[in-house]
C-alpha positions in Angstrom: 118.7 124.4 103.2 121.7 126.6 103.8 120.5 127.9 107.2 123.0 127.2 110.0 122.2 124.2 112.2 120.8 125.4 115.5 123.0 125.0 118.5 122.3 122.3 121.1 121.2 125.0 123.5 118.7 126.3 121.0 117.4 122.8 120.3 116.9 122.0 124.0 115.1 125.3 124.4 112.4 124.0 122.1 111.6 121.3 124.7 113.4 118.2 123.2 111.4 115.1 123.9 112.7 111.7 125.1 116.1 113.0 126.2 118.0 111.5 129.2 118.5 113.7 132.3 122.3 113.6 132.9 123.5 114.4 136.4 126.7 116.2 135.3 126.4 118.9 132.6 130.2 119.4 132.4 130.7 115.7 131.7 128.1 115.9 128.8 129.9 118.9 127.4 133.3 117.1 127.5 131.9 114.0 125.7 130.2 116.2 123.0 133.5 118.0 122.4 135.3 114.7 122.0 132.7 113.5 119.5 133.0 116.6 117.5 136.7 115.8 116.8 136.0 112.2 115.8 136.1 111.3 112.0 132.7 110.9 110.3 131.3 107.4 110.3 129.7 107.9 106.8 130.4 110.3 104.0 128.3 113.0 102.4 128.6 111.4 99.0 127.3 108.1 100.3 124.2 110.0 101.7 123.7 111.6 98.3 123.8 108.2 96.6 121.2 106.9 99.0 119.0 109.9 98.4 119.0 109.0 94.7 118.2 105.4 95.5 115.3 106.5 97.8 114.0 108.6 94.9 113.8 105.4 92.8 111.7 103.8 95.6 109.4 106.8 95.7 109.0 106.6 91.9 107.9 103.0 92.1 111.0 101.5 90.5 112.6 99.9 93.6 111.6 98.4 97.0 113.2 99.4 100.3 114.1 96.7 102.8 115.1 98.1 106.2 115.8 95.9 109.1 117.8 95.1 112.2 117.7 95.1 116.0 115.1 96.9 118.1 118.0 98.2 120.2 121.6 97.3 119.6 123.8 96.5 122.6 127.5 96.9 123.1 127.8 93.1 123.9 126.2 92.3 120.5 129.1 93.9 118.5 130.6 90.6 117.5 131.5 89.4 114.0 129.0 86.5 114.3 126.1 88.8 115.3 126.8 91.3 112.6 127.2 88.6 110.0 124.0 86.9 111.0 121.9 90.1 110.7 123.5 90.9 107.3 122.9 87.5 105.8 119.2 87.4 106.8 118.8 90.8 105.2 120.7 89.6 102.1 118.5 86.5 102.0 115.3 88.5 102.3 116.6 90.8 99.5 117.3 87.9 97.2 113.8 86.6 97.7 112.3 90.0 96.9 114.6 90.7 94.0 114.2 87.3 92.2 110.7 86.3 93.2 109.2 89.8 92.7 111.5 91.0 90.0 112.1 94.3 91.7 115.4 96.0 92.6 115.8 96.1 96.4 117.4 98.9 98.3 119.1 97.4 101.4 119.2 99.6 104.6 120.3 98.2 108.0 118.8 99.3 111.2 122.3 99.0 112.5 125.5 100.8 113.6 123.8 103.4 115.7 120.5 102.1 117.0 121.6 102.2 120.6 118.9 104.4 122.1 115.2 103.9 122.5 112.3 106.3 123.4 110.2 105.0 126.3 106.5 105.5 127.2 107.4 105.9 130.8 110.4 107.6 132.5 110.6 105.1 135.3 110.4 101.4 135.8 109.0 99.7 138.9 110.0 96.3 140.1 109.1 94.8 143.5 108.2 98.3 144.8 111.6 99.7 143.7 111.4 102.7 141.2 114.4 103.4 138.9 114.9 105.3 135.7 113.8 103.3 132.6 116.4 101.6 130.4 116.8 103.9 127.4 119.3 101.8 125.5 123.0 101.2 126.0 123.7 104.7 124.7 122.1 106.1 127.9 122.3 103.5 130.7 122.5 99.8 131.5 119.9 97.1 131.4 120.7 95.9 134.9 118.1 97.0 137.5 120.3 98.7 140.0 120.6 102.5 140.8 124.1 102.7 139.5 123.4 101.0 136.3 120.3 103.1 135.5 122.0 106.5 136.0 122.4 108.1 132.5 126.1 108.2 131.6 127.3 110.5 128.8 130.5 108.5 128.3 128.4 105.8 126.8 128.0 108.0 123.7 131.7 107.5 123.0 131.1 103.7 123.1 128.2 104.2 120.7 130.6 105.8 118.3 133.3 103.1 118.7 130.8 100.3 118.4 129.2 101.9 115.3 132.6 102.4 113.7 133.5 98.7 114.3 130.2 97.5 112.9 130.4 99.7 109.8 133.9 98.6 109.2 133.0 94.9 109.2 129.8 95.5 107.1 131.8 97.2 104.4 134.2 94.3 104.4 131.4 91.8 104.0 129.5 93.6 101.3 132.5 94.3 99.1 134.8 91.3 100.0 132.9 88.4 98.6 130.5 87.5 101.4 127.6 89.2 99.5 128.3 87.4 96.2 125.1 86.0 94.8 127.0 82.7 94.3 127.4 82.5 98.0 123.6 82.3 98.6 123.7 78.7 99.8 126.4 79.5 102.4 124.2 82.1 103.9 121.8 79.3 104.8 124.4 76.5 105.4 124.8 76.5 109.2 121.1 77.0 110.0 119.2 73.8 110.6 116.7 73.2 107.8 113.5 72.6 109.7 110.6 74.2 107.8 109.1 74.9 104.5 110.7 78.3 104.5 114.2 76.9 104.2 113.2 74.4 101.5 111.4 77.2 99.5 114.5 79.4 99.9 116.8 76.6 98.8 114.7 75.9 95.8 114.9 79.6 94.9 118.6 79.7 95.5 119.1 76.7 93.2 117.1 78.5 90.5 119.2 81.6 90.8 122.4 79.5 90.7 121.4 78.0 87.4 120.5 81.4 86.0 123.8 82.8 87.1 125.7 79.9 85.6 123.9 80.4 82.3 124.8 84.1 82.3 128.4 83.5 83.1 128.5 80.9 80.3 127.2 83.5 78.0 130.0 85.9 79.0 128.0 88.0 81.4 130.0 88.2 84.7 128.9 91.5 86.2 130.4 93.1 89.3 126.9 93.5 90.7 126.8 89.7 91.2 129.7 90.0 93.7 128.9 93.2 95.7 125.9 95.0 97.1 125.1 98.5 98.2 124.3 98.5 101.9 123.4 101.6 103.9 123.1 102.3 107.7 120.2 104.0 109.5 119.0 104.7 113.0 116.6 106.9 114.9 118.1 110.4 115.5 117.0 110.4 119.1 119.9 111.7 121.3 120.6 115.2 120.3 124.0 115.4 121.9 125.3 112.5 119.8 123.6 113.4 116.5 124.6 117.1 116.8 128.2 116.3 117.6 128.5 114.1 114.5 127.0 116.7 112.2 129.6 117.9 109.7 129.6 120.6 106.9 130.5 118.9 103.6 133.6 120.5 102.0 132.2 120.1 98.5 128.9 121.9 99.1 129.2 123.7 102.5 126.0 121.9 103.5 125.4 120.0 106.8 125.2 116.2 107.0 124.7 113.9 109.9 127.7 111.6 109.5 126.5 109.0 112.1 124.4 107.2 109.5 123.3 107.4 105.9 119.6 107.7 106.8 118.3 109.0 110.1 114.7 109.1 111.1 112.3 111.0 113.5 110.3 108.8 115.8 106.6 108.8 116.5 107.3 110.2 119.9 109.6 113.0 118.7 107.8 114.3 115.6 106.3 117.4 117.2 106.1 120.0 114.4 107.7 122.7 116.5 110.0 120.3 118.4 113.7 120.0 118.5 114.0 116.9 116.4 112.1 118.2 113.4 113.9 121.5 113.7 117.3 119.7 113.7 116.6 117.2 110.9 115.1 119.7 108.6 118.5 121.3 108.1 120.3 118.1 107.1 121.1 116.9 103.6 120.7 113.2 104.5 117.7 111.4 103.3 115.3 111.6 106.2 112.7 109.1 107.6 109.7 110.0 109.7 107.6 107.5 111.7 103.8 108.1 111.7 101.5 106.2 114.1 97.8 105.6 113.9 96.7 108.9 115.4 98.4 111.1 112.9 96.0 113.2 110.7 96.5 114.0 107.0 96.9 117.6 107.9 99.6 116.9 110.4 101.4 114.7 108.0 101.3 117.4 105.3 102.6 120.0 107.7 105.5 117.8 108.6 106.3 117.2 104.9 106.2 120.9 104.2 108.7 121.6 107.0 111.1 118.7 106.3 110.9 119.0 102.5 110.1 122.5 101.4 111.7 122.0 98.0 109.8 118.8 97.1 113.1 117.1 96.5 113.1 113.5 95.1 114.5 111.0 97.6 114.4 113.4 100.5 111.6 111.7 102.6 110.8 108.2 103.6 107.5 108.0 105.4 107.4 104.9 107.7 103.9 104.1 108.9 103.2 102.1 112.0 99.5 101.9 112.3 98.8 98.4 113.7 97.0 95.6 111.9 93.6 96.6 113.2 93.9 100.3 112.1 96.0 100.3 109.0 93.2 99.9 106.4 91.2 102.8 108.0 93.9 105.2 109.2 96.5 105.0 106.4 94.4 106.1 103.3 93.8 109.7 104.5 97.5 110.2 105.3 98.6 109.0 101.9 96.0 111.1 100.1 97.0 114.2 102.1 100.7 113.8 101.3 100.1 112.9 97.7 98.0 116.0 97.4 101.1 118.1 98.2 102.6 117.0 94.9 105.4 115.1 96.7 106.5 111.5 95.8 107.8 110.1 99.1 108.9 106.5 99.8 106.0 104.8 101.6 107.3 102.2 104.0 105.4 99.9 106.4 106.7 99.2 109.9 104.4 96.3 110.9 106.1 95.8 114.2 105.5 98.7 116.6 101.7 98.8 116.3 101.3 95.1 117.1 103.1 94.7 120.5 101.3 93.0 123.4 102.2 91.5 126.8 101.6 87.9 127.6 100.2 86.6 130.9 103.7 85.6 131.9 105.1 89.1 131.4 106.8 88.7 128.0 106.4 91.6 125.5 105.7 89.9 122.1 104.2 90.3 118.7 102.2 87.8 116.7 103.5 87.0 113.3 99.9 86.8 112.0 99.4 90.5 113.0 102.7 91.5 111.5 101.7 89.8 108.2 98.2 91.3 108.4 99.5 94.9 108.7 101.8 94.3 105.7 98.8 93.0 103.8 96.7 96.0 104.9 99.5 98.3 103.8 99.5 96.7 100.3 95.6 96.7 100.2 95.6 100.4 100.8 98.2 101.2 98.2 96.4 98.9 95.6 93.2 100.8 96.3 94.8 104.2 95.9 97.0 103.3 93.0 100.2 104.3 94.9 103.4 102.3 95.3 104.0 100.3 98.6 107.7 101.2 98.7 109.1 99.1 101.5 109.1 97.5 104.9 110.9 98.4 108.1 111.3 95.4 110.4 112.9 94.6 113.7 114.6 91.3 113.2 117.7 89.3 114.1 119.9 86.7 112.4 119.5 84.3 115.3 116.8 81.7 116.0 115.3 83.6 118.9 111.8 83.0 120.3 110.5 86.5 120.8 107.5 86.7 118.4 104.8 84.1 118.4 103.4 82.3 115.3 105.1 82.0 112.0 106.1 78.8 110.1 107.4 77.2 113.3 104.2 78.0 115.2 105.9 79.4 118.2 103.5 79.9 121.1 103.6 81.9 124.3 105.2 79.0 126.2 108.1 79.0 123.7 109.1 82.6 124.4 111.2 81.6 127.4 113.5 79.4 125.3 115.5 82.2 123.6 114.1 85.6 124.6 117.2 87.7 124.2 116.1 91.2 123.1 117.2 94.2 125.1 113.9 96.0 124.4 111.2 94.9 121.9 110.6 91.5 120.4 112.2 90.7 117.0 111.4 88.4 114.1 113.8 85.5 114.0 115.4 84.2 110.8 112.6 81.9 109.7 109.9 84.5 110.4 111.9 87.2 108.5 112.2 84.9 105.4 108.5 84.0 105.7 107.7 87.7 105.6 109.9 88.2 102.6 108.0 85.5 100.6 104.7 87.0 101.6 105.8 90.5 100.3 107.2 88.9 97.1 103.8 87.3 96.5 102.0 90.6 97.0 104.4 92.4 94.7 103.7 89.9 91.9 100.0 89.7 92.4 99.4 91.9 89.3 97.4 94.4 91.3 100.2 96.8 92.2 100.7 99.9 90.1 104.4 100.1 89.2 106.2 103.3 88.4 107.3 104.3 85.0 110.5 102.7 84.0 110.1 99.6 86.2 112.4 96.9 85.0 110.8 94.7 82.4 112.0 91.9 80.1 110.5 91.5 76.7 111.0 88.5 74.4 112.1 89.5 70.9 110.1 88.1 68.0 112.2 87.7 64.9 
């Protein structure tokens, strides 16, 4: 782990996948140099804390909730947008913590998720071919030649926007907004229009009574008022990630200081590729996305390269199989990784394997398929006796209409009402809460094997 980080030139020589082609190399170098002088966005000690928390997930003593935008945009960096995403994650976490009686590790897909891999390099509209939109970190969404040229100065805006987002998030989670006694206010300015809201409000009432009882008994813990909240994004653009890598003064070891947890995508997980080579040197907790075509042998080789020391909390394996394939394709991957002797955090991404396009051209996901993949994920872990450690969802705090189905029974005709994503469709607030209740039901079904030391309450018989 003490090997020096490869240079950018060495990484690009490995054939880095999914990288923008910048027209001006000197401009790229100037931006990278500026970023190298910027302060870190997160600190090494925070990353170490998260690694310890991920180890608890891997051991079956905690559940990881990771969520946020498919692709953040610079325009979305407003107090309202940041607050709305946070409160949906907090609401989901409350459902899971109280209904399933399991500690929840909260990780935002936020403050850095400004770049997206694409299946095609170009986009064609009306006979015009332009470079594909790769996220605000690379180019603009507008379909003009000027807007689609990759611009390295956008990386500086990624840094500024991420810093502003993290600053506000830290204020929210430590300044009273995340206080459990504020649960009802998280829900207050949404219109109650479904059984999800009423079920959530019933649960919030129950928690409020429990908190009042504990305070009356003299228990007024700081953990009621603040939460631990961590940032994450895909480590996709090598210039940005490499420029924000710092050597920790305490340990002389390298950390990516752009986020607490960074992950390798399904399209960039080549065993001998630049992204695996870069991330294997970092001390951050690392995620890796695995799609339906990965074999057990490939997964084991990736684990060996990224975690040679079998370190607890080092790896989070995020599987994105698709509802139709998860029950068949996931078991051999879990069995192969478990056979290495590692305990990784197994997390389900039920979004990316279930995308389809409607006849009207909208890219969407059906809530029923998202729920089915989550259920399949739980089915497989129940069968194997392993711990289904978390979910990774693309969601928003707004009442958008991007995924069909769910408690409000959105259909394809509804998509045009509020289809606002810059890239892939996201669960709205109601759908996110509905998914949280589904997961809570699965965690309390009695069929899941919990890890040693899982929190239990025993009545005393005197």
